[in-house]
Z-matrix of the N, CA and C atoms (Angstrom, degrees):
N
C 1 1.458
C 2 1.559 1 107.53
N 3 1.329 2 116.80 1 133.98
C 4 1.445 3 123.36 2 176.19
C 5 1.534 4 108.93 3 -70.37
N 6 1.314 5 114.81 4 140.30
C 7 1.480 6 122.59 5 178.80
C 8 1.543 7 106.07 6 -116.12
N 9 1.287 8 116.20 7 140.04
C 10 1.457 9 122.10 8 177.57
C 11 1.507 10 111.86 9 -114.54
N 12 1.304 11 115.38 10 147.82
C 13 1.435 12 121.96 11 172.86
C 14 1.526 13 106.79 12 -126.54
N 15 1.341 14 112.41 13 113.83
C 16 1.465 15 119.30 14 -177.55
C 17 1.531 16 111.55 15 -105.32
N 18 1.265 17 116.05 16 108.07
C 19 1.445 18 123.50 17 178.00
C 20 1.497 19 107.09 18 -81.52
N 21 1.380 20 115.37 19 124.77
C 22 1.499 21 118.57 20 -176.24
C 23 1.513 22 106.51 21 -115.36
N 24 1.339 23 114.56 22 122.42
C 25 1.460 24 123.11 23 172.68
C 26 1.525 25 108.63 24 -103.09
N 27 1.345 26 113.94 25 168.04
C 28 1.482 27 118.14 26 -179.96
C 29 1.509 28 110.41 27 -69.23
N 30 1.305 29 117.59 28 -47.19
C 31 1.459 30 122.96 29 -171.37
C 32 1.533 31 108.68 30 109.20
N 33 1.332 32 115.52 31 150.41
C 34 1.449 33 120.28 32 -175.32
C 35 1.538 34 108.95 33 -161.21
N 36 1.329 35 114.64 34 154.23
C 37 1.518 36 117.58 35 175.51
C 38 1.504 37 106.20 36 -86.00
N 39 1.337 38 121.52 37 -10.12
C 40 1.425 39 122.86 38 -179.32
C 41 1.524 40 112.85 39 -77.80
N 42 1.304 41 115.92 40 124.23
C 43 1.468 42 121.26 41 176.62
C 44 1.527 43 111.75 42 -61.37
N 45 1.350 44 116.99 43 -36.26
C 46 1.483 45 120.91 44 179.31
C 47 1.500 46 110.66 45 -64.84
N 48 1.349 47 116.59 46 -41.03
C 49 1.467 48 121.09 47 177.93
C 50 1.506 49 112.89 48 -63.52
N 51 1.357 50 117.32 49 -40.68
C 52 1.446 51 122.31 50 178.87
C 53 1.520 52 108.99 51 -67.32
N 54 1.317 53 116.42 52 -40.94
C 55 1.476 54 121.43 53 -179.87
C 56 1.536 55 107.74 54 -62.50
N 57 1.307 56 119.58 55 -45.60
C 58 1.443 57 121.30 56 178.84
C 59 1.482 58 114.14 57 -63.96
N 60 1.334 59 118.06 58 -37.47
C 61 1.446 60 120.98 59 176.30
C 62 1.571 61 110.05 60 -65.69
N 63 1.299 62 116.87 61 -45.78
C 64 1.476 63 119.07 62 175.16
C 65 1.486 64 114.16 63 -59.71
N 66 1.303 65 116.68 64 -35.75
C 67 1.444 66 118.42 65 177.53
C 68 1.519 67 113.00 66 -65.90
N 69 1.360 68 117.91 67 -38.88
C 70 1.468 69 119.89 68 -179.73
C 71 1.517 70 108.11 69 -70.11
N 72 1.300 71 119.21 70 -36.65
C 73 1.445 72 121.41 71 177.54
C 74 1.542 73 109.06 72 -63.52
N 75 1.334 74 118.74 73 -43.51
C 76 1.424 75 121.53 74 177.54
C 77 1.531 76 112.39 75 -62.18
N 78 1.334 77 116.04 76 -41.32
C 79 1.494 78 119.53 77 178.70
C 80 1.486 79 109.42 78 -62.32
N 81 1.317 80 116.21 79 -45.93
C 82 1.486 81 119.29 80 -179.49
C 83 1.533 82 110.14 81 -62.14
N 84 1.337 83 117.00 82 -40.55
C 85 1.444 84 120.39 83 -178.83
C 86 1.556 85 108.59 84 -60.58
N 87 1.323 86 117.46 85 -39.03
C 88 1.436 87 120.53 86 179.55
C 89 1.544 88 115.51 87 -72.35
N 90 1.332 89 117.34 88 -11.83
C 91 1.453 90 122.16 89 -179.26
C 92 1.493 91 112.86 90 -97.62
N 93 1.319 92 120.33 91 -3.03
C 94 1.477 93 118.77 92 -178.81
C 95 1.527 94 107.72 93 -143.85
N 96 1.339 95 111.78 94 144.34
C 97 1.475 96 117.90 95 172.94
C 98 1.545 97 107.26 96 -119.13
N 99 1.314 98 117.71 97 6.89
C 100 1.454 99 122.63 98 178.79
C 101 1.551 100 112.30 99 -84.38
N 102 1.315 101 116.47 100 -20.01
C 103 1.460 102 122.49 101 -173.90
C 104 1.526 103 110.99 102 -131.18
N 105 1.299 104 115.85 103 147.88
C 106 1.438 105 120.98 104 165.99
C 107 1.522 106 105.41 105 -88.68
N 108 1.377 107 115.12 106 115.35
C 109 1.465 108 118.31 107 -169.69
C 110 1.557 109 108.32 108 -101.87
N 111 1.329 110 111.41 109 132.93
C 112 1.461 111 117.63 110 177.71
C 113 1.525 112 109.02 111 -138.01
N 114 1.287 113 117.86 112 160.21
C 115 1.458 114 121.86 113 178.33
C 116 1.516 115 111.74 114 -119.14
N 117 1.325 116 116.43 115 148.00
C 118 1.477 117 121.42 116 177.84
C 119 1.526 118 108.69 117 -150.37
N 120 1.293 119 115.42 118 161.57
C 121 1.469 120 122.56 119 -179.48
C 122 1.508 121 109.42 120 -110.05
N 123 1.339 122 114.89 121 147.86
C 124 1.440 123 122.38 122 174.73
C 125 1.542 124 111.56 123 -73.38
N 126 1.296 125 115.07 124 -41.71
C 127 1.485 126 120.35 125 179.22
C 128 1.485 127 109.67 126 -157.56
N 129 1.297 128 117.52 127 174.56
C 130 1.469 129 129.52 128 176.47
C 131 1.535 130 112.56 129 70.14
N 132 1.304 131 119.08 130 -58.00
C 133 1.449 132 124.54 131 -178.08
C 134 1.485 133 114.34 132 -97.66
N 135 1.328 134 116.09 133 150.18
C 136 1.483 135 121.95 134 173.65
C 137 1.550 136 108.14 135 -101.29
N 138 1.309 137 118.00 136 149.10
C 139 1.458 138 127.28 137 6.34
C 140 1.542 139 112.91 138 -84.27
N 141 1.316 140 115.58 139 146.23
C 142 1.482 141 120.82 140 177.09
C 143 1.540 142 110.12 141 -80.43
N 144 1.319 143 114.17 142 161.50
C 145 1.447 144 120.47 143 -178.82
C 146 1.556 145 113.71 144 -51.06
N 147 1.327 146 119.57 145 -49.69
C 148 1.483 147 119.21 146 -176.09
C 149 1.514 148 111.86 147 -61.26
N 150 1.360 149 115.41 148 -35.09
C 151 1.522 150 117.80 149 -178.23
C 152 1.528 151 110.68 150 -67.56
N 153 1.362 152 117.04 151 -41.36
C 154 1.403 153 118.28 152 -179.48
C 155 1.537 154 111.86 153 -71.66
N 156 1.325 155 115.58 154 -37.65
C 157 1.522 156 117.27 155 176.11
C 158 1.529 157 108.80 156 -61.07
N 159 1.292 158 117.74 157 -44.15
C 160 1.516 159 119.41 158 177.08
C 161 1.526 160 110.97 159 -53.54
N 162 1.333 161 116.39 160 -44.27
C 163 1.458 162 121.03 161 -179.16
C 164 1.521 163 109.56 162 -64.80
N 165 1.366 164 116.41 163 -39.99
C 166 1.497 165 120.21 164 179.69
C 167 1.483 166 110.87 165 -64.71
N 168 1.316 167 116.11 166 -43.25
C 169 1.493 168 120.66 167 177.83
C 170 1.523 169 113.08 168 -63.00
N 171 1.332 170 115.63 169 -36.82
C 172 1.460 171 121.38 170 176.74
C 173 1.501 172 110.39 171 -66.53
N 174 1.335 173 117.83 172 -25.55
C 175 1.486 174 122.22 173 175.98
C 176 1.525 175 110.65 174 -87.61
N 177 1.340 176 117.04 175 10.10
C 178 1.439 177 123.62 176 175.92
C 179 1.562 178 114.34 177 69.69
N 180 1.322 179 113.89 178 30.30
C 181 1.450 180 120.72 179 176.62
C 182 1.513 181 107.60 180 -85.03
N 183 1.315 182 119.16 181 123.19
C 184 1.459 183 122.82 182 -174.01
C 185 1.507 184 113.00 183 -113.89
N 186 1.318 185 116.54 184 -2.87
C 187 1.494 186 122.25 185 -179.31
C 188 1.528 187 106.35 186 -134.62
N 189 1.316 188 116.77 187 111.31
C 190 1.470 189 121.28 188 -176.74
C 191 1.507 190 110.26 189 -121.49
N 192 1.316 191 114.22 190 120.13
C 193 1.502 192 122.50 191 172.29
C 194 1.503 193 108.74 192 -95.66
N 195 1.336 194 116.14 193 118.68
C 196 1.444 195 121.07 194 177.20
C 197 1.521 196 108.67 195 -93.13
N 198 1.374 197 116.02 196 121.33
C 199 1.453 198 120.58 197 -179.09
C 200 1.507 199 107.67 198 -114.24
N 201 1.345 200 116.01 199 110.47
C 202 1.456 201 118.47 200 -179.48
C 203 1.584 202 109.23 201 -74.76
N 204 1.316 203 114.54 202 126.52
C 205 1.495 204 119.72 203 175.98
C 206 1.532 205 107.20 204 -91.28
N 207 1.337 206 114.59 205 65.45
C 208 1.444 207 124.28 206 -176.46
C 209 1.542 208 105.23 207 -131.96
N 210 1.340 209 114.75 208 152.75
C 211 1.460 210 118.46 209 178.49
C 212 1.493 211 113.44 210 -76.81
N 213 1.287 212 119.27 211 -47.60
C 214 1.489 213 122.26 212 -168.29
C 215 1.481 214 112.08 213 -127.43
N 216 1.344 215 116.32 214 165.28
C 217 1.430 216 124.58 215 179.35
C 218 1.530 217 110.72 216 -83.97
N 219 1.266 218 114.58 217 67.62
C 220 1.492 219 121.38 218 173.65
C 221 1.502 220 112.20 219 -80.61
N 222 1.334 221 113.76 220 -167.23
C 223 1.522 222 118.39 221 -179.64
C 224 1.490 223 114.12 222 -61.76
N 225 1.329 224 117.91 223 -34.48
C 226 1.470 225 120.56 224 176.32
C 227 1.525 226 112.87 225 -59.02
N 228 1.317 227 115.14 226 -40.76
C 229 1.467 228 121.37 227 -177.08
C 230 1.537 229 109.72 228 -79.46
N 231 1.314 230 117.19 229 -40.88
C 232 1.463 231 120.72 230 -176.57
C 233 1.513 232 114.55 231 -77.88
N 234 1.368 233 117.60 232 -29.28
C 235 1.418 234 121.54 233 -176.36
C 236 1.494 235 117.45 234 -126.40
N 237 1.354 236 114.35 235 -56.15
C 238 1.495 237 117.89 236 -170.17
C 239 1.516 238 113.40 237 -62.45
N 240 1.331 239 117.33 238 -52.81
C 241 1.469 240 120.12 239 -178.04
C 242 1.542 241 109.60 240 -66.90
N 243 1.338 242 122.21 241 -44.82
C 244 1.434 243 119.63 242 175.87
C 245 1.533 244 112.82 243 -58.15
N 246 1.334 245 119.74 244 -38.48
C 247 1.462 246 121.88 245 176.63
C 248 1.500 247 112.94 246 -61.63
N 249 1.342 248 117.18 247 -41.12
C 250 1.462 249 123.05 248 176.84
C 251 1.526 250 110.47 249 -61.27
N 252 1.368 251 112.07 250 -48.81
C 253 1.484 252 116.67 251 -177.22
C 254 1.551 253 111.74 252 -67.21
N 255 1.333 254 117.63 253 -33.59
C 256 1.471 255 122.03 254 176.36
C 257 1.507 256 110.05 255 -62.09
N 258 1.281 257 119.54 256 -40.26
C 259 1.483 258 122.41 257 178.73
C 260 1.543 259 108.55 258 -68.78
N 261 1.280 260 117.84 259 -40.28
C 262 1.501 261 121.14 260 177.47
C 263 1.506 262 110.21 261 -66.59
N 264 1.312 263 119.99 262 -37.92
C 265 1.416 264 125.48 263 177.31
C 266 1.519 265 111.73 264 -59.97
N 267 1.364 266 113.62 265 -39.49
C 268 1.472 267 119.08 266 176.76
C 269 1.506 268 112.65 267 -71.85
N 270 1.321 269 115.59 268 -28.96
C 271 1.458 270 122.31 269 178.76
C 272 1.506 271 112.63 270 -76.92
N 273 1.328 272 116.43 271 -39.31
C 274 1.468 273 123.50 272 -174.23
C 275 1.534 274 106.34 273 -117.28
N 276 1.298 275 118.06 274 79.98
C 277 1.453 276 123.55 275 -173.39
C 278 1.539 277 112.28 276 -66.12
N 279 1.316 278 117.76 277 -24.83
C 280 1.520 279 120.67 278 -177.08
C 281 1.529 280 109.85 279 -93.23
N 282 1.317 281 119.21 280 7.39
C 283 1.485 282 121.76 281 179.35
C 284 1.530 283 109.25 282 -108.99
N 285 1.339 284 116.08 283 132.59
C 286 1.482 285 120.29 284 175.65
C 287 1.535 286 107.92 285 -92.51
N 288 1.325 287 116.42 286 125.93
C 289 1.465 288 121.88 287 177.08
C 290 1.527 289 106.90 288 -111.73
N 291 1.337 290 117.33 289 135.87
C 292 1.394 291 125.05 290 171.65
C 293 1.502 292 109.22 291 -133.45
N 294 1.350 293 114.96 292 141.05
C 295 1.469 294 118.99 293 -179.00
C 296 1.479 295 109.07 294 -112.69
N 297 1.375 296 115.92 295 123.10
C 298 1.468 297 122.52 296 178.71
C 299 1.540 298 108.33 297 -83.00
N 300 1.317 299 115.54 298 164.91
C 301 1.450 300 122.47 299 179.03
C 302 1.572 301 108.91 300 -70.78
N 303 1.324 302 117.16 301 155.42
C 304 1.466 303 119.48 302 171.30
C 305 1.539 304 111.22 303 -71.72
N 306 1.295 305 115.09 304 179.98
C 307 1.465 306 119.24 305 -176.91
C 308 1.512 307 110.98 306 -56.04
N 309 1.314 308 121.17 307 -47.83
C 310 1.424 309 122.98 308 176.08
C 311 1.487 310 116.79 309 69.36
N 312 1.315 311 118.06 310 -155.68
C 313 1.447 312 124.70 311 -177.71
C 314 1.494 313 107.34 312 -93.45
N 315 1.308 314 118.29 313 108.14
C 316 1.467 315 123.69 314 179.55
C 317 1.532 316 109.71 315 -133.32
N 318 1.291 317 118.04 316 133.45
C 319 1.478 318 119.54 317 -179.56
C 320 1.537 319 113.15 318 -54.47
N 321 1.347 320 117.01 319 -32.90
C 322 1.447 321 117.09 320 -177.81
C 323 1.538 322 110.23 321 -65.63
N 324 1.336 323 118.04 322 -25.26
C 325 1.453 324 118.69 323 177.13
C 326 1.551 325 111.93 324 -70.78
N 327 1.269 326 116.62 325 -34.30
C 328 1.500 327 120.77 326 173.09
C 329 1.530 328 110.65 327 -65.45
N 330 1.321 329 117.03 328 -39.94
C 331 1.485 330 121.83 329 174.81
C 332 1.537 331 110.19 330 -59.66
N 333 1.310 332 117.98 331 -42.11
C 334 1.477 333 120.23 332 -179.93
C 335 1.542 334 109.66 333 -65.72
N 336 1.328 335 115.40 334 -41.12
C 337 1.490 336 117.53 335 -179.95
C 338 1.535 337 110.26 336 -63.39
N 339 1.358 338 117.92 337 -42.87
C 340 1.438 339 120.12 338 177.88
C 341 1.514 340 110.37 339 -62.49
N 342 1.289 341 118.78 340 -37.45
C 343 1.505 342 121.79 341 177.53
C 344 1.497 343 109.18 342 -64.56
N 345 1.319 344 121.23 343 -37.09
C 346 1.437 345 123.32 344 178.31
C 347 1.557 346 111.11 345 -64.03
N 348 1.319 347 114.68 346 -37.92
C 349 1.485 348 119.24 347 174.96
C 350 1.484 349 112.24 348 -66.03
N 351 1.366 350 116.23 349 -42.79
C 352 1.455 351 119.44 350 177.38
C 353 1.508 352 112.05 351 -62.58
N 354 1.337 353 115.32 352 -34.59
C 355 1.480 354 120.17 353 -178.91
C 356 1.492 355 112.01 354 -60.57
N 357 1.356 356 120.38 355 -28.54
C 358 1.463 357 121.20 356 -178.16
C 359 1.526 358 111.87 357 -102.75
N 360 1.291 359 119.09 358 -8.27
C 361 1.489 360 120.82 359 177.76
C 362 1.510 361 110.93 360 -80.84
């Protein structure tokens, strides 16, 4: 059975932000052969989550892990994305959806912040 990994970003009107999101999706795609990796946005930018899920289902993907590309468990993580996925779960009864945790508090993120400081010193 094909497995899908759906990276979900917030969405932005900024072309640079969309480019950065697409780059992280491409990097992730290159790091795994266990999943078919796609990216979608929660709002503002296209493609939206339901559109990409439809495409994944059309590719016969029956197991989709949704990975929020967000730092913290704010309202989008606690309510908005789960509500979108619940609607999709009702629409695609034969697809299993699971939602992973956002990036959260990870020591490697502090290391990246320190590197950013060093980059300008």
